[in-house]
C-alpha positions as CSV (number, residue, x, y, z in Angstrom):
1,E,84.1,-131.3,-1.9
2,I,84.4,-128.1,1.7
3,P,86.6,-130.0,4.3
4,L,85.0,-130.9,7.1
5,R,85.6,-127.7,9.2
6,L,83.9,-124.5,7.9
7,V,86.1,-121.3,7.6
8,G,86.2,-118.8,10.4
9,S,84.1,-120.7,12.3
10,E,84.4,-123.3,15.5
11,M,81.5,-125.2,13.8
12,C,82.3,-129.0,12.2
13,I,80.4,-130.9,9.8
14,R,81.3,-134.7,11.0
15,D,80.6,-135.6,7.7
16,R,82.0,-134.7,4.5
17,I,79.7,-132.6,2.3
18,N,79.4,-133.2,-1.4
19,S,77.5,-129.7,-2.4
20,V,75.4,-127.0,-0.4
21,D,72.6,-128.2,-0.3
22,D,73.8,-131.3,1.3
23,M,75.6,-128.5,4.2
24,W,72.3,-127.0,4.4
25,K,70.2,-130.3,4.8
26,K,73.4,-131.4,7.5
27,L,73.0,-128.0,9.4
28,A,69.1,-128.5,9.2
29,N,69.4,-132.1,10.9
30,G,71.8,-130.5,13.8
31,E,74.4,-132.6,12.2
32,F,77.3,-130.0,13.6
33,T,79.3,-129.3,16.8
34,A,79.7,-125.8,17.9
35,D,81.6,-124.3,21.1
36,A,79.7,-122.7,24.3
37,D,80.5,-119.3,22.7
38,T,79.9,-120.0,19.2
39,I,76.2,-120.9,20.5
40,A,75.8,-117.9,22.3
41,Q,76.9,-115.3,19.6
42,A,74.7,-117.4,18.0
43,K,71.7,-116.7,20.4
44,E,72.5,-113.0,20.7
45,D,72.8,-112.7,17.3
46,I,69.2,-114.3,16.0
47,S,67.4,-112.5,19.5
48,D,65.4,-109.9,18.9
49,N,67.4,-107.5,18.7
50,G,70.1,-109.0,17.0
51,Y,71.3,-108.1,13.2
52,W,70.6,-111.9,12.3
53,G,67.2,-111.3,13.9
54,V,63.3,-111.1,12.1
55,S,63.4,-107.6,12.7
56,Q,66.9,-106.7,10.9
57,T,66.9,-109.3,8.7
58,S,63.7,-108.1,8.0
59,D,64.4,-104.5,7.4
60,R,67.8,-105.4,5.0
61,I,65.8,-107.6,2.8
62,Y,63.2,-105.1,2.4
63,D,64.8,-102.0,2.3
64,F,67.5,-103.7,-0.2
65,A,64.1,-104.6,-2.5
66,M,63.1,-100.7,-2.3
67,A,66.5,-99.2,-3.3
68,L,66.1,-101.7,-6.3
69,S,63.0,-101.0,-7.2
70,G,62.9,-97.5,-6.7
71,G,59.7,-97.7,-4.7
72,D,58.0,-98.7,-8.1
73,E,55.0,-100.5,-7.4
74,E,55.4,-102.2,-10.8
75,K,59.0,-103.1,-9.5
76,M,58.1,-103.7,-5.6
77,Q,55.6,-106.7,-7.0
78,K,58.6,-108.2,-8.6
79,M,60.9,-107.7,-6.0
80,K,57.9,-109.8,-3.8
81,E,58.1,-112.1,-5.8
82,A,61.7,-112.3,-5.8
83,V,61.6,-112.6,-2.1
84,E,59.1,-115.9,-2.3
85,K,60.6,-117.4,-4.8
86,G,64.3,-117.1,-2.4
87,F,62.3,-118.2,0.0
88,K,60.8,-121.6,-1.5
89,E,64.3,-122.0,-3.1
90,A,65.8,-121.9,0.6
91,T,63.5,-124.4,1.9
92,K,63.8,-126.8,-0.5
93,S,67.8,-126.4,0.1
94,W,66.9,-127.1,3.8
95,G,65.4,-130.3,3.0
96,K,62.6,-128.9,5.2
97,D,60.7,-126.3,6.8
98,L,62.5,-123.4,7.7
99,P,63.3,-123.0,11.3
100,D,61.1,-120.9,13.3
101,I,62.7,-117.3,12.8
102,S,63.1,-117.8,8.8
103,S,59.3,-118.0,8.7
104,R,58.8,-115.2,11.2
105,T,61.0,-113.2,9.0
106,Y,59.2,-114.1,5.5
107,D,56.5,-113.2,7.1
108,A,57.8,-109.7,8.5
109,V,59.0,-109.2,5.2
110,M,55.4,-109.9,3.5
111,K,53.5,-107.3,5.9
112,K,56.4,-104.9,4.7
113,F,55.5,-105.3,0.9
114,D,51.6,-105.4,1.4
115,D,51.9,-102.7,3.9
116,F,53.6,-100.7,1.1
117,F,51.4,-101.6,-1.6
118,N,48.5,-101.3,0.4
119,K,49.8,-97.4,1.5
120,N,50.0,-96.8,-2.5
121,T,46.3,-98.0,-3.1
122,T,45.2,-95.9,-0.3
123,A,47.3,-93.1,-2.0
124,S,46.1,-93.6,-5.5
125,D,42.6,-93.7,-3.8
126,S,42.8,-90.5,-2.2
127,D,44.5,-88.9,-5.6
128,A,41.5,-90.1,-7.5
129,E,38.9,-88.0,-5.2
């Protein structure tokens, strides 16, 4: 069991948690409390320019995929599929649709992948001429 208090946070879970999935479901349902400073910091962190905001998070996900694939198109396709699978698993653990910021992050990552594939297709088409 995970203790009532999350380590390193002022966030409290009201009930005991038996699994990580239970934790995500409790968070998704708002079954926690947080002090004003924690809430303010969280809002800043997920803002447009925040470390956990859509732009920076989607950049980190895409950059990680690019680093692992070395820019190889077939490997990038596998990375895209892995990201899709990861978001599906996260949704399952969350117990309902992910928050809007997660959906927007997913869309931003998928756009980065699409831009990569479109750029490579355009470059291949140019090379063939």
